[in-house]
DRENDO-1510 file (C-alpha; in Angstrom, 1 decimal, always signed):
<recs>
REC; n; res; u; v; w
REC; 1; MET; -3.2; -22.8; +4.8 .
REC; 2; THR; -1.7; -23.0; +8.4 .
REC; 3; ALA; -0.5; -19.4; +9.9 .
REC; 4; LEU; +2.9; -21.6; +10.2 .
REC; 5; ALA; +3.0; -22.4; +6.7 .
REC; 6; ARG; +3.1; -18.6; +5.8 .
REC; 7; HIS; +5.7; -18.0; +8.2 .
REC; 8; LEU; +8.0; -20.7; +6.8 .
REC; 9; ALA; +7.1; -19.4; +3.0 .
REC; 10; ARG; +8.3; -15.9; +4.1 .
REC; 11; MET; +11.5; -17.3; +5.7 .
REC; 12; ILE; +12.4; -19.3; +2.6 .
REC; 13; GLU; +11.4; -16.3; +0.2 .
REC; 14; ALA; +13.6; -13.9; +2.3 .
REC; 15; THR; +16.7; -16.4; +2.8 .
REC; 16; GLY; +16.4; -19.4; +0.8 .
REC; 17; PRO; +15.7; -23.3; +1.4 .
REC; 18; ILE; +16.0; -24.1; +5.2 .
REC; 19; PRO; +17.3; -27.5; +6.5 .
REC; 20; ILE; +14.8; -30.5; +7.1 .
REC; 21; SER; +16.2; -30.1; +10.8 .
REC; 22; GLN; +14.8; -26.5; +11.2 .
REC; 23; TYR; +11.8; -27.1; +9.4 .
REC; 24; MET; +11.1; -29.9; +11.9 .
REC; 25; ALA; +12.0; -27.7; +14.9 .
REC; 26; LEU; +9.5; -24.9; +13.9 .
REC; 27; ALA; +6.7; -27.2; +12.8 .
REC; 28; LEU; +6.8; -28.8; +16.2 .
REC; 29; GLY; +8.2; -26.2; +18.5 .
REC; 30; HIS; +7.3; -22.6; +17.1 .
REC; 31; PRO; +6.5; -20.5; +20.0 .
REC; 32; GLU; +3.0; -19.4; +18.6 .
REC; 33; HIS; +2.1; -21.9; +15.8 .
REC; 34; GLY; +4.0; -25.0; +16.7 .
REC; 35; TYR; +2.4; -28.4; +16.8 .
REC; 36; TYR; +3.1; -29.0; +20.4 .
REC; 37; MET; +2.6; -25.4; +21.5 .
REC; 38; THR; -1.2; -25.3; +20.6 .
REC; 39; ARG; -2.8; -28.9; +21.5 .
REC; 40; ASP; -3.1; -32.0; +23.4 .
REC; 41; PRO; -2.1; -34.6; +20.8 .
REC; 42; LEU; -2.9; -37.5; +22.5 .
REC; 43; GLY; -5.7; -40.2; +22.5 .
REC; 44; ALA; -8.4; -41.1; +20.4 .
REC; 45; ARG; -9.4; -37.3; +19.7 .
REC; 46; GLY; -5.7; -36.5; +19.2 .
REC; 47; ASP; -3.2; -37.7; +16.4 .
REC; 48; PHE; -1.5; -40.7; +18.3 .
REC; 49; THR; -1.6; -42.7; +21.5 .
REC; 50; THR; +1.3; -43.7; +23.7 .
REC; 51; ALA; +2.1; -46.6; +25.8 .
REC; 52; PRO; +1.2; -44.7; +29.1 .
REC; 53; GLU; -2.1; -44.0; +27.8 .
REC; 54; VAL; -2.8; -47.9; +26.6 .
REC; 55; SER; -2.5; -48.9; +30.4 .
REC; 56; GLN; -1.3; -48.2; +33.8 .
REC; 57; MET; +0.9; -51.5; +33.7 .
REC; 58; PHE; +3.2; -49.5; +31.7 .
REC; 59; GLY; +4.0; -46.6; +34.0 .
REC; 60; GLU; +3.7; -48.8; +37.0 .
REC; 61; LEU; +6.5; -50.9; +36.0 .
REC; 62; ILE; +8.6; -48.1; +35.0 .
REC; 63; GLY; +8.0; -46.7; +38.7 .
REC; 64; LEU; +9.3; -50.1; +40.2 .
REC; 65; TRP; +12.3; -50.1; +37.5 .
REC; 66; ILE; +13.1; -46.6; +39.0 .
REC; 67; ALA; +12.9; -47.7; +42.7 .
REC; 68; ASP; +14.7; -51.0; +42.0 .
REC; 69; ALA; +17.6; -48.8; +40.4 .
REC; 70; TRP; +17.4; -46.3; +43.4 .
REC; 71; ILE; +17.8; -49.3; +45.9 .
REC; 72; ALA; +20.7; -50.7; +44.1 .
REC; 73; GLN; +22.7; -47.2; +44.1 .
REC; 74; GLY; +22.2; -47.0; +48.1 .
REC; 75; ARG; +18.8; -45.3; +48.3 .
REC; 76; PRO; +19.8; -41.7; +48.2 .
REC; 77; LYS; +18.1; -39.4; +50.5 .
REC; 78; HIS; +16.8; -37.2; +48.0 .
REC; 79; PHE; +16.9; -37.8; +44.0 .
REC; 80; ILE; +15.7; -36.0; +40.9 .
REC; 81; LEU; +12.9; -38.0; +39.5 .
REC; 82; ALA; +12.6; -36.5; +35.9 .
REC; 83; GLU; +10.8; -37.2; +32.8 .
REC; 84; LEU; +11.4; -35.5; +29.6 .
REC; 85; GLY; +8.3; -34.8; +27.4 .
REC; 86; PRO; +5.9; -36.4; +29.8 .
REC; 87; GLY; +2.9; -36.1; +27.7 .
REC; 88; ARG; -0.1; -35.6; +30.1 .
REC; 89; GLY; +1.7; -36.8; +33.2 .
REC; 90; THR; +0.2; -40.2; +32.9 .
REC; 91; LEU; +3.3; -42.4; +33.2 .
REC; 92; MET; +4.5; -40.3; +36.0 .
REC; 93; ALA; +1.1; -40.5; +37.7 .
REC; 94; ASP; +1.4; -44.3; +37.7 .
REC; 95; ALA; +5.0; -44.4; +38.4 .
REC; 96; LEU; +4.5; -42.7; +41.4 .
REC; 97; ARG; +1.6; -44.7; +42.7 .
REC; 98; ALA; +4.0; -47.8; +42.3 .
REC; 99; LEU; +6.6; -45.9; +44.3 .
REC; 100; ARG; +4.3; -46.0; +47.4 .
REC; 101; SER; +4.8; -49.6; +47.7 .
REC; 102; VAL; +8.6; -49.2; +48.2 .
REC; 103; PRO; +9.5; -47.8; +51.6 .
REC; 104; GLY; +11.2; -44.4; +51.5 .
REC; 105; ALA; +11.2; -44.0; +47.8 .
REC; 106; LEU; +8.5; -41.7; +47.5 .
REC; 107; ASP; +9.5; -39.5; +50.1 .
REC; 108; ALA; +13.1; -39.1; +48.5 .
REC; 109; ALA; +11.8; -38.3; +45.0 .
REC; 110; ARG; +11.7; -34.8; +43.8 .
REC; 111; VAL; +9.7; -34.8; +40.5 .
REC; 112; HIS; +10.6; -32.6; +37.6 .
REC; 113; PHE; +9.1; -32.3; +34.0 .
REC; 114; VAL; +10.9; -31.1; +31.2 .
REC; 115; GLU; +8.2; -29.8; +29.0 .
REC; 116; THR; +8.0; -26.7; +26.7 .
REC; 117; SER; +4.1; -27.1; +25.8 .
REC; 118; PRO; +1.8; -24.7; +27.8 .
REC; 119; VAL; -1.2; -27.0; +26.7 .
REC; 120; LEU; +0.5; -30.1; +27.8 .
REC; 121; ARG; +1.9; -28.4; +31.3 .
REC; 122; ALA; -1.7; -27.9; +32.2 .
REC; 123; ALA; -2.7; -31.4; +31.8 .
REC; 124; GLN; +0.4; -32.5; +33.7 .
REC; 125; GLN; -0.6; -30.2; +36.7 .
REC; 126; ARG; -3.7; -31.8; +36.9 .
REC; 127; LEU; -2.3; -35.2; +37.3 .
REC; 128; VAL; +0.9; -34.5; +38.8 .
REC; 129; PRO; +0.6; -31.2; +40.9 .
REC; 130; ARG; +3.9; -31.7; +42.9 .
REC; 131; ALA; +6.1; -31.5; +39.8 .
REC; 132; THR; +8.5; -28.6; +39.2 .
REC; 133; TRP; +8.6; -27.6; +35.3 .
REC; 134; HIS; +11.8; -26.7; +33.2 .
REC; 135; GLU; +12.2; -25.7; +29.6 .
REC; 136; ARG; +15.4; -27.5; +29.2 .
REC; 137; PHE; +17.3; -30.6; +30.7 .
REC; 138; GLU; +20.2; -28.4; +32.1 .
REC; 139; GLN; +18.1; -26.6; +34.6 .
REC; 140; LEU; +17.3; -29.8; +36.4 .
REC; 141; PRO; +19.0; -29.4; +40.2 .
REC; 142; PRO; +22.2; -31.2; +40.8 .
REC; 143; ASP; +21.1; -34.3; +42.8 .
REC; 144; PRO; +21.2; -38.1; +41.8 .
REC; 145; LEU; +19.0; -38.2; +38.5 .
REC; 146; PHE; +16.5; -41.2; +37.8 .
REC; 147; LEU; +15.2; -40.0; +34.3 .
REC; 148; ILE; +12.5; -41.3; +31.9 .
REC; 149; ALA; +12.2; -40.5; +28.3 .
REC; 150; ASN; +9.3; -42.1; +26.7 .
REC; 151; GLU; +8.6; -41.2; +23.1 .
REC; 152; PHE; +10.6; -38.0; +23.5 .
REC; 153; PHE; +13.6; -38.4; +21.2 .
REC; 154; ASP; +11.5; -39.3; +18.2 .
REC; 155; ALA; +10.2; -35.8; +18.0 .
REC; 156; LEU; +13.6; -34.0; +18.1 .
REC; 157; PRO; +14.9; -32.5; +14.9 .
REC; 158; ILE; +16.9; -34.6; +12.6 .
REC; 159; ALA; +19.1; -33.8; +9.6 .
REC; 160; GLN; +18.8; -35.8; +6.4 .
REC; 161; TYR; +21.5; -36.3; +3.8 .
REC; 162; VAL; +21.2; -37.7; +0.4 .
REC; 163; LYS; +24.0; -39.7; -1.0 .
REC; 164; THR; +24.7; -38.1; -4.7 .
REC; 165; GLU; +27.5; -38.4; -7.3 .
REC; 166; ARG; +29.0; -35.3; -5.7 .
REC; 167; GLY; +28.8; -36.7; -2.1 .
REC; 168; TRP; +26.3; -36.4; +0.8 .
REC; 169; CYS; +24.2; -33.5; +0.3 .
REC; 170; GLU; +21.9; -32.3; +3.0 .
REC; 171; ARG; +18.0; -32.2; +2.4 .
REC; 172; HIS; +16.4; -28.9; +2.5 .
REC; 173; VAL; +12.9; -27.7; +2.2 .
REC; 174; THR; +11.9; -25.0; -0.2 .
REC; 175; LEU; +8.8; -23.7; -2.0 .
REC; 176; ALA; +7.4; -25.5; -5.3 .
REC; 177; ASP; +7.3; -23.4; -8.5 .
REC; 178; GLY; +4.1; -21.5; -8.6 .
REC; 179; SER; +3.6; -21.4; -5.1 .
REC; 180; SER; +3.1; -18.2; -2.8 .
REC; 181; GLU; +3.1; -17.0; +0.6 .
REC; 182; GLU; -0.8; -17.2; +0.9 .
REC; 183; ASN; -0.6; -20.5; -0.8 .
REC; 184; PRO; +2.7; -22.2; -0.1 .
REC; 185; ARG; +3.7; -25.7; -1.0 .
REC; 186; PHE; +6.8; -27.2; +0.4 .
REC; 187; ILE; +8.9; -29.7; -1.4 .
REC; 188; PRO; +12.3; -31.3; -0.5 .
REC; 189; ALA; +15.5; -29.7; -2.2 .
REC; 190; LEU; +19.5; -30.7; -1.9 .
REC; 191; ALA; +22.1; -28.4; -0.7 .
REC; 192; PRO; +24.3; -27.7; -3.9 .
REC; 193; VAL; +27.5; -28.5; -1.9 .
REC; 194; ALA; +28.2; -31.7; -0.2 .
REC; 195; THR; +28.7; -32.6; +3.5 .
REC; 196; PRO; +31.8; -34.5; +4.6 .
REC; 197; ALA; +30.8; -38.1; +5.0 .
REC; 198; THR; +32.4; -38.0; +8.4 .
REC; 199; ALA; +29.1; -36.1; +9.7 .
REC; 200; LEU; +27.4; -39.6; +9.2 .
REC; 201; PRO; +27.8; -42.5; +11.4 .
REC; 202; PRO; +30.4; -45.2; +9.8 .
REC; 203; ALA; +27.6; -47.8; +9.0 .
REC; 204; MET; +25.9; -45.2; +6.7 .
REC; 205; ARG; +28.8; -44.1; +4.6 .
REC; 206; ASP; +28.9; -46.9; +2.1 .
REC; 207; ALA; +25.3; -46.9; +1.3 .
REC; 208; PRO; +24.4; -47.0; -2.4 .
REC; 209; LEU; +23.7; -43.8; -4.3 .
REC; 210; GLY; +20.5; -42.3; -3.5 .
REC; 211; SER; +20.1; -43.5; +0.1 .
REC; 212; ILE; +19.2; -41.1; +2.8 .
REC; 213; GLY; +21.1; -40.8; +6.0 .
REC; 214; GLU; +19.6; -39.3; +9.1 .
REC; 215; ILE; +21.5; -38.0; +12.2 .
REC; 216; SER; +20.1; -35.9; +15.2 .
REC; 217; PRO; +22.8; -33.8; +16.9 .
REC; 218; VAL; +20.3; -32.4; +19.3 .
REC; 219; SER; +19.4; -36.0; +20.4 .
REC; 220; THR; +22.9; -37.2; +20.9 .
REC; 221; ALA; +23.8; -34.0; +22.7 .
REC; 222; ILE; +21.1; -34.4; +25.3 .
REC; 223; ALA; +21.8; -38.3; +25.6 .
REC; 224; GLU; +25.3; -37.1; +26.5 .
REC; 225; ALA; +24.5; -34.7; +28.9 .
REC; 226; VAL; +22.1; -37.0; +30.7 .
REC; 227; ALA; +24.7; -39.5; +30.9 .
REC; 228; ALA; +27.2; -37.1; +32.1 .
REC; 229; ARG; +24.9; -36.0; +34.8 .
REC; 230; ILE; +24.6; -39.4; +35.9 .
REC; 231; ALA; +28.1; -40.6; +35.7 .
REC; 232; ARG; +28.8; -37.4; +37.9 .
REC; 233; LEU; +26.1; -37.6; +40.5 .
REC; 234; GLY; +24.8; -41.1; +40.0 .
REC; 235; GLY; +21.4; -42.4; +39.0 .
REC; 236; ALA; +20.0; -44.2; +36.1 .
REC; 237; ALA; +17.7; -43.4; +32.7 .
REC; 238; LEU; +15.2; -45.3; +30.7 .
REC; 239; ILE; +14.7; -44.3; +26.9 .
REC; 240; ILE; +12.0; -45.8; +25.4 .
REC; 241; ASP; +11.0; -45.0; +21.6 .
REC; 242; TYR; +10.4; -46.5; +18.4 .
REC; 243; GLY; +13.4; -46.8; +16.1 .
REC; 244; HIS; +16.4; -49.1; +15.2 .
REC; 245; MET; +19.2; -50.7; +17.5 .
REC; 246; LYS; +21.9; -50.1; +14.8 .
REC; 247; SER; +22.9; -47.0; +12.9 .
REC; 248; ALA; +21.8; -47.5; +9.3 .
REC; 249; ALA; +20.6; -45.5; +6.2 .
REC; 250; GLY; +17.0; -44.9; +5.6 .
REC; 251; ASP; +14.4; -42.5; +5.5 .
REC; 252; THR; +12.1; -42.4; +8.4 .
REC; 253; LEU; +10.7; -39.1; +8.6 .
REC; 254; GLN; +6.8; -39.3; +8.8 .
REC; 255; ALA; +4.0; -37.1; +9.8 .
REC; 256; LEU; +0.9; -38.2; +11.5 .
REC; 257; LYS; -2.6; -36.8; +11.8 .
REC; 258; ALA; -5.9; -38.1; +13.3 .
REC; 259; HIS; -3.9; -41.6; +13.6 .
REC; 260; GLN; -3.1; -41.5; +10.0 .
REC; 261; TYR; +0.3; -40.9; +8.0 .
REC; 262; VAL; +0.1; -37.7; +6.1 .
REC; 263; ASP; +2.5; -35.7; +3.9 .
REC; 264; VAL; +5.5; -34.4; +6.0 .
REC; 265; PHE; +5.2; -30.8; +3.9 .
REC; 266; ALA; +1.5; -30.6; +3.7 .
REC; 267; THR; +0.3; -28.8; +7.2 .
REC; 268; PRO; +3.4; -28.0; +9.2 .
REC; 269; GLY; +2.2; -27.0; +12.6 .
REC; 270; GLU; -1.1; -29.2; +12.2 .
REC; 271; ALA; +0.5; -32.9; +12.3 .
REC; 272; ASP; +3.2; -34.4; +14.5 .
REC; 273; ILE; +6.4; -35.0; +12.6 .
REC; 274; THR; +8.7; -37.5; +13.8 .
REC; 275; ALA; +11.7; -39.7; +12.9 .
REC; 276; HIS; +13.0; -43.2; +14.2 .
REC; 277; VAL; +15.5; -43.0; +16.9 .
REC; 278; ASP; +18.9; -44.2; +16.2 .
REC; 279; PHE; +19.7; -46.3; +19.4 .
REC; 280; GLU; +23.3; -47.0; +18.8 .
REC; 281; ALA; +23.9; -43.4; +18.5 .
REC; 282; LEU; +22.4; -42.7; +21.8 .
REC; 283; ALA; +24.3; -45.5; +23.4 .
REC; 284; ASP; +27.7; -44.3; +21.8 .
REC; 285; ALA; +26.7; -40.7; +23.1 .
REC; 286; ALA; +25.9; -42.2; +26.5 .
REC; 287; ARG; +29.3; -43.7; +26.5 .
REC; 288; ARG; +31.0; -40.2; +25.8 .
REC; 289; GLY; +29.1; -38.8; +28.8 .
REC; 290; GLY; +30.6; -41.4; +31.1 .
REC; 291; ALA; +27.6; -43.4; +31.8 .
REC; 292; THR; +27.2; -47.2; +31.0 .
REC; 293; PRO; +24.4; -48.0; +28.3 .
REC; 294; TYR; +22.6; -51.3; +28.5 .
REC; 295; GLY; +20.5; -52.6; +25.6 .
REC; 296; PRO; +18.7; -51.7; +23.5 .
REC; 297; VAL; +16.2; -54.6; +24.0 .
REC; 298; GLU; +12.8; -54.9; +22.4 .
REC; 299; GLN; +9.9; -53.2; +24.6 .
REC; 300; GLY; +7.9; -56.5; +24.7 .
REC; 301; ALA; +10.9; -58.4; +26.3 .
REC; 302; PHE; +11.5; -55.5; +28.6 .
REC; 303; LEU; +8.0; -55.1; +30.0 .
REC; 304; LYS; +7.8; -59.1; +30.3 .
REC; 305; ALA; +11.1; -59.2; +32.0 .
REC; 306; LEU; +9.7; -56.6; +34.6 .
REC; 307; GLY; +6.8; -59.0; +35.2 .
REC; 308; ILE; +3.9; -57.2; +33.1 .
REC; 309; GLU; +2.0; -60.5; +32.6 .
REC; 310; ALA; +1.8; -61.0; +36.5 .
REC; 311; ARG; +0.6; -57.6; +36.7 .
REC; 312; ALA; -1.9; -58.3; +34.2 .
REC; 313; ASN; -3.0; -61.3; +35.9 .
REC; 314; ALA; -3.5; -59.4; +39.2 .
REC; 315; LEU; -5.5; -56.8; +37.9 .
REC; 316; LYS; -7.7; -59.4; +36.0 .
REC; 317; ALA; -8.2; -61.0; +39.5 .
REC; 318; ARG; -10.1; -58.1; +40.7 .
REC; 319; ALA; -11.7; -57.2; +37.1 .
REC; 320; THR; -15.1; -57.4; +35.5 .
REC; 321; PRO; -15.2; -59.7; +32.3 .
REC; 322; ALA; -15.1; -56.6; +30.3 .
REC; 323; GLN; -12.2; -55.0; +32.2 .
REC; 324; ALA; -10.3; -58.3; +31.9 .
REC; 325; LEU; -10.7; -58.3; +28.1 .
REC; 326; ALA; -9.3; -54.8; +28.1 .
REC; 327; ILE; -6.2; -55.7; +30.1 .
REC; 328; ASP; -5.6; -58.5; +27.8 .
REC; 329; ALA; -5.8; -56.1; +24.8 .
REC; 330; ALA; -3.3; -53.7; +26.3 .
REC; 331; LEU; -0.9; -56.3; +27.3 .
REC; 332; THR; -1.0; -57.3; +23.7 .
REC; 333; ARG; -0.5; -54.2; +22.2 .
REC; 334; LEU; +2.4; -53.3; +24.6 .
REC; 335; THR; +4.2; -56.4; +24.2 .
REC; 336; ALA; +3.2; -58.2; +20.8 .
REC; 337; PRO; +5.8; -58.3; +18.0 .
REC; 338; ASP; +3.5; -57.0; +15.5 .
REC; 339; GLN; +2.1; -54.1; +17.5 .
REC; 340; MET; +4.6; -52.1; +20.0 .
REC; 341; GLY; +6.6; -55.0; +21.4 .
REC; 342; SER; +9.2; -55.0; +18.7 .
REC; 343; LEU; +9.2; -51.5; +17.0 .
REC; 344; PHE; +9.5; -49.9; +20.4 .
REC; 345; LYS; +13.2; -50.2; +22.0 .
REC; 346; VAL; +14.4; -49.5; +25.6 .
REC; 347; LEU; +17.9; -48.3; +26.5 .
REC; 348; GLY; +19.0; -48.1; +29.9 .
REC; 349; LEU; +21.9; -45.8; +31.4 .
REC; 350; ALA; +23.4; -46.2; +34.6 .
REC; 351; ALA; +26.4; -45.0; +36.8 .
REC; 352; PRO; +29.5; -46.6; +36.0 .
REC; 353; SER; +29.6; -48.2; +39.4 .
REC; 354; ALA; +26.1; -49.3; +39.5 .
REC; 355; PRO; +24.9; -52.8; +38.6 .
REC; 356; ALA; +22.9; -53.8; +35.5 .
REC; 357; PRO; +19.5; -52.3; +36.0 .
REC; 358; ALA; +16.4; -54.7; +35.6 .
REC; 359; GLY; +15.3; -55.9; +32.4 .
REC; 360; PHE; +18.6; -55.8; +30.8 .
</recs>
């Protein structure tokens, strides 16, 4: 059993069941035993693969999107080019390479990463040594902000509520009967007192009994803070993740280990725990912050609008036959509806005075 599991068992024995949101936050971000604190989870040897690791085309197109938005907002002399949860730094490295083709863009960019994992920070340092690192979004300097968040929001803690006869009761995590600190088994349990229905989006409130509603106050707070910074200082943001366009009831909490789905409660600290992103909630938060949201649109349509097919053809023109096949495979994986093309959505944010950004 994991060290984090024993820690969680002691917490529950001492204070009682803990909310799903707290369980998820500790499983991923505990300073010593959290999943992201102790490993590089990406790639074939890890637990999952993100779009930047599939192909350079992804990061290059995002870099050109940033450059286009920067030009549309008057080419500010200096701007913060920030990424939330930047993985190994692959996306940013590819984006910076694309920025070199736009006169003045690379010189104006100040690269900043918001990252809590020491393991991933070391990987990012190797690929993007010019970056500056922060623990929280609020630490970014006060300049025009052009921000990327790819597969960041899905790993932020969610709260789950189950609709019962007595109302919406929050889902907690407790110890199963017969388990111990040395051999803990975790199971979900419901809070005895209902939460007011107003805590959930209106679209969820009339769901049938037994339904599960999910909200992520941490996610909407960050989206609102990003939007407020953009509204005040200028800039744009691109949020890319898997999720749903409209708020709706449903249980999307999941865990992934070695590219296979596993029990969320089985090995805390050893598996990636995520939930689908509610893009309608993020867009509403952005409006509250004062920015203008665009989309969400499906990733496949977005990348095609930015010219990924033309970029693939340009790369294939200089490729070996084997490389050309790999480029085609990557293009399919990023854009096909039955792969990442439909499940992943893209939400754009821009300053109120700015034109609609590319791809929307």
